[in-house]
C-alpha positions as CSV (number, residue, x, y, z in Angstrom):
1,M,0.0,0.0,0.0
2,P,1.3,3.5,-0.8
3,L,2.3,5.6,2.2
4,G,0.1,8.6,2.9
5,V,2.0,11.9,3.1
6,T,0.8,15.1,4.7
7,I,2.8,18.2,3.8
8,I,3.0,21.2,6.1
9,G,3.8,24.4,4.0
10,I,2.4,22.9,0.8
11,G,1.9,26.3,-0.6
12,G,5.7,27.2,-0.5
13,R,8.5,26.5,-3.0
14,L,9.7,23.3,-1.3
15,G,6.3,22.1,-0.1
16,S,4.7,22.3,-3.5
17,T,7.7,20.6,-5.2
18,I,7.5,17.7,-2.7
19,A,3.7,17.5,-3.3
20,R,4.3,17.1,-7.0
21,E,6.9,14.4,-6.4
22,V,4.5,12.5,-4.0
23,I,1.8,12.6,-6.7
24,D,4.2,11.2,-9.3
25,D,5.7,8.5,-7.1
26,E,3.6,5.3,-6.8
27,R,5.1,4.5,-3.4
28,F,3.1,7.5,-1.9
29,T,-0.3,9.2,-1.9
30,L,-0.9,12.8,-0.9
31,A,-3.1,12.6,2.2
32,G,-3.2,16.3,3.1
33,G,-1.7,19.7,3.0
34,V,-1.4,22.5,5.6
35,V,-0.9,26.2,5.0
36,R,-0.8,29.3,7.2
37,A,-4.0,31.0,8.2
38,D,-3.0,34.1,6.4
39,S,-1.9,32.2,3.2
40,E,-3.5,32.9,-0.2
41,H,-3.5,29.1,-0.6
42,V,-6.1,28.3,2.1
43,E,-8.8,25.9,0.8
44,R,-7.0,25.4,-2.5
45,D,-7.0,22.0,-4.2
46,L,-3.8,20.1,-3.4
47,G,-3.3,19.0,-6.9
48,E,-3.5,22.5,-8.1
49,L,-1.0,23.6,-5.6
50,A,1.3,20.9,-6.8
51,G,0.9,21.9,-10.4
52,A,-0.8,18.6,-11.1
53,A,-4.4,17.3,-11.8
54,W,-7.3,18.4,-9.7
55,M,-7.6,16.1,-6.6
56,D,-10.8,17.4,-5.0
57,R,-8.9,17.6,-1.7
58,M,-8.3,21.0,-0.1
59,S,-5.5,22.6,1.9
60,V,-6.3,23.3,5.5
61,V,-4.9,25.4,8.3
62,R,-5.3,23.0,11.2
63,L,-2.8,20.1,11.3
64,E,-5.2,17.6,12.8
65,D,-7.6,18.2,9.8
66,A,-4.9,17.0,7.4
67,L,-3.8,13.7,9.1
68,D,-6.6,11.4,8.0
69,G,-4.8,8.6,6.1
70,A,-1.3,10.1,6.8
71,D,1.5,7.6,7.5
72,I,4.1,10.4,7.7
73,V,4.3,14.2,7.8
74,I,6.8,16.3,6.0
75,D,7.3,19.8,7.4
76,A,8.5,22.4,5.0
77,S,7.1,25.4,6.9
78,T,8.8,27.9,9.3
79,P,10.9,27.7,12.5
80,Q,8.0,29.4,14.3
81,S,5.7,26.4,13.7
82,A,8.2,23.4,13.5
83,A,8.6,22.7,17.2
84,A,4.8,23.0,17.8
85,V,4.2,20.5,14.9
86,A,6.6,18.0,16.4
87,Q,5.0,18.4,19.9
88,R,1.5,17.9,18.5
89,L,2.4,14.8,16.6
90,S,4.3,13.5,19.7
91,D,1.2,14.1,21.8
92,R,-0.9,12.1,19.3
93,G,1.6,9.3,19.1
94,G,2.4,9.9,15.5
95,P,2.7,9.8,12.6
96,A,6.4,10.1,12.0
97,L,7.9,13.5,11.1
98,V,10.4,14.5,8.4
99,C,11.4,18.1,9.3
100,G,13.1,20.1,6.6
101,V,12.8,23.5,8.3
102,T,16.0,25.6,8.5
103,G,16.8,28.5,10.9
104,L,15.7,26.7,14.0
105,S,16.8,28.2,17.3
106,E,18.4,26.1,20.0
107,E,15.2,26.0,22.0
108,Q,13.2,24.9,19.0
109,S,15.7,22.2,18.2
110,D,15.6,21.0,21.8
111,L,11.8,20.7,21.6
112,I,12.0,18.7,18.5
113,E,14.5,16.4,20.1
114,K,12.2,16.0,23.1
115,A,9.3,15.0,20.7
116,S,11.6,12.3,19.1
117,K,11.5,10.4,22.4
118,T,7.9,9.4,21.4
119,I,7.9,9.3,17.6
120,P,10.5,8.9,14.8
121,I,11.7,12.3,13.6
122,L,14.3,13.1,10.9
123,T,15.6,16.6,10.7
124,A,17.5,17.9,7.7
125,R,18.7,21.3,6.7
126,N,19.1,19.9,3.2
127,F,17.4,16.8,1.8
128,S,19.9,16.4,-1.0
129,I,21.6,13.0,-1.0
130,G,24.7,14.7,-2.6
131,V,24.9,17.1,0.3
132,S,24.8,14.3,2.8
133,L,27.8,12.7,1.0
134,V,29.6,16.0,0.9
135,E,29.2,16.2,4.7
136,M,31.0,12.8,5.0
137,L,33.8,14.0,2.8
138,V,34.1,17.3,4.7
139,A,34.2,15.3,8.0
140,T,37.1,13.2,6.7
141,A,39.0,16.2,5.4
142,A,38.6,18.2,8.6
143,A,39.7,15.3,10.8
144,A,42.8,14.8,8.6
145,L,43.9,18.5,8.2
146,P,45.1,20.2,11.4
147,A,43.2,23.4,12.2
148,E,46.5,25.2,12.9
149,L,47.8,24.6,9.4
150,W,44.6,24.5,7.3
151,D,42.0,27.4,7.3
152,A,38.4,26.3,6.7
153,E,36.1,28.6,4.7
154,I,32.5,27.9,3.6
155,S,30.8,30.0,0.9
156,E,27.2,29.6,-0.2
157,T,24.9,31.3,-2.8
158,H,21.1,31.2,-3.0
159,H,18.2,32.9,-4.7
160,R,17.2,36.4,-3.8
161,F,14.2,35.3,-1.7
162,K,16.1,33.1,0.8
163,I,15.7,34.6,4.3
164,D,18.3,33.0,6.5
165,A,22.1,33.5,6.1
166,P,24.3,31.6,6.4
167,S,22.1,28.9,5.0
168,G,21.2,25.9,7.1
169,T,23.3,23.7,4.9
170,A,26.3,26.0,5.3
171,L,25.9,25.8,9.1
172,A,25.6,22.1,9.0
173,L,28.8,21.9,7.1
174,G,30.4,24.2,9.6
175,E,29.2,21.9,12.5
176,T,30.7,19.0,10.6
177,I,34.1,20.6,10.5
178,A,33.9,21.8,14.1
179,N,32.9,18.3,15.4
180,A,35.8,16.7,13.5
181,R,38.2,19.2,15.0
182,Q,36.6,18.9,18.5
183,Q,35.5,22.5,18.5
184,M,32.3,24.3,19.3
185,L,31.0,26.0,16.2
186,D,29.7,29.0,18.1
187,M,33.1,29.6,19.5
188,V,35.0,29.5,16.1
189,A,32.5,30.7,13.5
190,E,33.1,34.0,11.7
191,K,29.9,34.9,9.9
192,G,30.9,38.5,9.1
193,R,34.2,40.3,8.7
194,A,33.8,44.1,9.1
195,A,36.3,46.5,7.6
196,G,39.2,47.1,9.9
197,N,38.5,43.9,11.9
198,G,38.4,41.3,9.2
199,R,41.6,39.3,9.9
200,R,40.7,35.7,10.6
201,R,41.4,34.1,13.9
202,P,43.5,30.9,14.1
203,G,41.3,27.9,13.9
204,A,38.2,29.9,12.8
205,I,35.6,28.6,10.4
206,G,34.6,31.4,8.0
207,F,31.2,31.8,6.3
208,A,30.3,33.9,3.3
209,S,26.8,34.3,1.8
210,Q,25.5,35.6,-1.5
211,R,21.9,36.2,-2.5
212,G,20.7,36.9,-6.0
213,G,18.9,35.7,-9.0
214,A,17.3,32.2,-9.0
215,V,20.2,30.2,-7.7
216,I,18.8,27.0,-6.1
217,G,21.8,26.4,-3.9
218,D,25.6,26.3,-4.2
219,H,28.0,25.4,-1.4
220,D,31.8,25.3,-1.4
221,V,33.9,24.1,1.5
222,S,37.6,25.1,1.2
223,F,40.6,24.0,3.2
224,L,43.6,26.3,2.6
225,S,47.2,26.0,3.8
226,N,50.3,28.0,2.9
227,H,51.1,25.6,0.1
228,E,47.8,24.0,-1.3
229,E,44.1,24.3,-1.3
230,I,41.2,21.7,-1.4
231,T,37.6,22.6,-2.3
232,I,34.6,20.3,-2.0
233,R,31.7,21.7,-3.9
234,H,28.0,20.9,-4.2
235,R,25.7,22.6,-6.7
236,A,21.9,21.9,-6.9
237,L,20.8,22.0,-10.5
238,D,17.1,21.2,-10.0
239,R,14.8,21.9,-7.0
240,R,13.4,18.4,-7.4
241,V,16.6,17.0,-5.8
242,F,15.3,18.2,-2.4
243,A,11.9,16.6,-3.0
244,V,13.4,13.3,-4.1
245,G,15.6,13.4,-1.0
246,A,12.6,14.2,1.3
247,L,10.7,11.2,0.0
248,T,13.7,9.0,0.3
249,A,13.9,10.0,3.9
250,A,10.1,9.6,4.5
251,H,10.1,6.1,3.0
252,W,13.1,5.1,5.3
253,L,11.8,6.8,8.4
254,H,8.4,5.1,8.3
255,D,10.0,1.8,9.4
256,Q,12.1,3.3,12.2
257,S,11.4,3.3,16.0
258,A,11.1,6.6,18.0
259,G,14.3,8.6,17.8
260,L,16.1,11.5,16.2
261,Y,17.6,10.8,12.8
262,S,19.4,12.6,9.9
263,M,20.0,12.2,6.2
264,R,23.3,10.5,7.0
265,D,21.4,7.8,8.7
266,V,19.4,7.3,5.5
267,I,22.3,7.0,3.1
268,G,24.3,5.0,5.7
269,S,21.6,2.4,5.8
270,D,22.2,1.2,2.2
C-alpha cells in the first residue's frame, strides 16, 4: 500500500515541489496539505498547488484536519511552527515526522529532540543525497587536516528570496568541521568580517553568503594551507533534488522506531 503523506507548508516552494513528487511516485499518496491561516492558498486544491491534476482535496490550516490517512508528515514550513508541529504529533503518538525547516533556534531544536522520544523524527537542513555525501567528505578532510595549518572557509549562494544566512546547509557543514576538530562551532564561527576587523582568527571557520537571481543552492567548503588548497563543492541544478531526498527520507523513516535521525542515517543504511 502507498504511504500517505501530509505536507506542512504545501503552498511554498519546497512544499509544492514535494507534493508534485508525491503525486508522481507510486510509493506514496498525498493525504493532506497544511498552509498558514493568512496564506492565499487556504482551501486550495492540493493537486492545483502541486501543479498537477485536480484532486478534490483542499488545503487546511489546522494540522489535525490533514492527518486522515497520513502515515508520515513532511514539514517544509517555518521555524516558528516546526517545534509545535513536532510536539502535537508526539502528543498524538504519530505519525512520524520529516522536518526540513531551517533557521531553528536552540530552543526549537531541543523541543523537536524531546518529541523524538515518542515518535520517529528526521531533521535535515538539506534533503539532497549529494549534500549528505559532501558532509561525509568534509568530516574526513577536517579530521585529517590540522586546524592550525589549514584554514576552513564555507561559501554559499542562494536565490534572492532566501531569508536565513548563512544557509542551514552551510551551518551544518560548519558543524561537521567543528565536530571533526573537536571544536564548538559558536566559538569559532566567523559569519561576518567588518572593515578594519576582518583578519581571521587561528582555527576559525569562515562563512560567506551571496543572495541573488534564481540560484537553487551552491555550497563550497575550502581548506587552505600555505602551500595548497582543497575545495569540496555541491551545486543543486534542479529543485526536485530536495523533494526526491525528502521522499527517500520519508520512506526510510516510516520503518524506524522513535528517535532523532538525519539524512546521513538514511544513506548510511544502504
